[in-house]
Phi, psi and omega in degrees: 000128182285148181237130178280129180219153177258109185220150170284171176298317180297314179293329182292317179295316179299319176298319178295323177296318174304314184291323178285329176056058181296167184285320191217136174221097170278146182199149171226135188284140169205138182291135006255024180267353188305328181296336186292302178295334179296309178298318181298312180301329177294312178305316179297311184295336181269005178080013179273352178218156173239027175297138175281110181260122182251122178277115181247173184260001176194168173292330173301310179293324177302312175291327176297317178294322181295321180296312180297319182294317182293322178294334177275357173109010183260144172285120196228147173213163171208179183219147175194181179209155158050238185298338171296316176299316180296329176288341179272354191318307184301318185285334179302314181291331178287319179298320180286315180294328175283358178059050181256124184278056181285144174252129177244118171278103188257120174257109189293134183211146183295139173285147172286151005239171358292159185300134183206138183251007188261178192282130145205186188250027180292331183288307182291322180295328172297335179254024182293336181255019181279350186094008180265143165292142180232126174229134189246152180246147169273326193227173173295322177299317178291325176299312177299312182294317178295327180290326178293327178279352188297303185299312180300329175288307187292326185275356185294140186297336173280354182245289181046062175224153172292160183218138174258128174254110192253141171220155184283131180301134181070311184298311175254326186298324180246347174289140187253130179227156167281127178227166177256127179248156181262164178295145177308309177304321185287320179296317182293325177293312182301313183285321179073185180266147179275117181231075181294148182280323178233134178199160191293331181265017178277103192302329184271003182222078180297138184205166174241141177243128177078033180290171181294132180244118176285173184299338178291344184236343189296316186290326179293326177292323176297314176305320175296321172300318178298325182290320177301319182292320179294320180291332186296336181300313182290316181296321178300318180290320178299314181293321180296323180292321175294328179292319180297321179293336179276321193245334191083001178264127188259136175224158178209206177286331182203173175241136178259121182242109179053042182261349187303320182242017189289140170268329186232130188232147166251139173245130189208163178235137166095197187299332181295346176301326180296321175292325179296317182298320176298316179295319180302311181297323181286318182299314177296321184287327187264331187239337183081358181294136182273094182242152181212181181221143168239112178263116182285125174260310182257112183262327171232121354293145186283120183273073185298309186293324183287327175295317180295324178292320179295333181256012189296336185256001187275155182272325182212149184226133171249125181255126183251122179247140176257031177208146177259129182263346178053038177267342185090355187241348182145198181256176186297316182292319177305313182297315188284317179294315178302316178296320181291320175293322176299312182295333181275001184055038178292144178264002181291144170282143186235138177218143189244127175246141170261131182218163166061021177297137178064024180085012179298132181292144166248136189250171171303318176303318177302313182295320180298321181292324176294315180297317178301318181295320179296325179294318179296316181296321180297326180282313186268346185054029178244120175253102188291323180217105183281011185212102189217162177262149175240132177082019178277132179289140178267159182307134183092342178283147178263000000 
């Protein structure tokens, strides 16, 4: 039975961690994820958890400790943001290549520089090719729900990969919402016990984790990682189905919002989807224009075929990125969705927008402007600039 609570995104994730009661949590504080280990350490101090909390001197050490604990057979997680994730960079690849199901609560924040503590996706998008599964939340409810699903996905024997559960810094991490939380016993039953097949402290099976790999073995290990990522697609849907049976809340690779009859669609990740939904409702009510939204939840593994299928009937698509790739052609989400639509031989006109860097707000009016531009593109078949910024201040503006 679900219980209504008023929680911030960080509180919701920490509450899920308390319910899961993992074996080990190394952590180093960094804004805006600091509250997660803070709340967890309070739960431990109050006797509500028996997790081994490790105070480390840096985020590099935090991920290193998580790798060691997971390799030893412990259910392990940590939390970070922005430059903390950047300091973990070396170890992200190690965790993935060692096939360790570490869970990372990532509160998205802009990477320096210039120094900025607000939300964008430059941190997680920079790590998109590290071999980690990535799942994003629009709301505090999704942050809580995604975290409960994280361990069953990562620990599945067909997957065995680390996973990032991402939410937007301050917007969801510190914003407070009414959410539904599950009973402790139900969460524990859903997550189950961690029973790894191989681990360092298994006395009857001496082994090494992460040894040097010569060229005769390196490619095969990467192909095995790829297979785990491919397998994760089915596992993510299977876990989501079981979660729906427990809670009534349905999840998939993405959410389609008023997309069934849409002529013009926006593709987006994260909290800004809520603003887009408000714009869609207003546009449809006042103009009758058929506009819709595809909100990406799972970015790794990337559901290319499913996205192309969802967008097969639209006339024009705007893909919105909260990260700059500096390729000169668009953002990370834009590149992947565009490639997928091309391979699906989509006839939709495509444009990529960069928005919200460093926490810049995107408004209902911004989304209205984008939909108007999509309608114009669909009519003229002219995309003057397929890669542009929205909400950018012009010279002289304050």
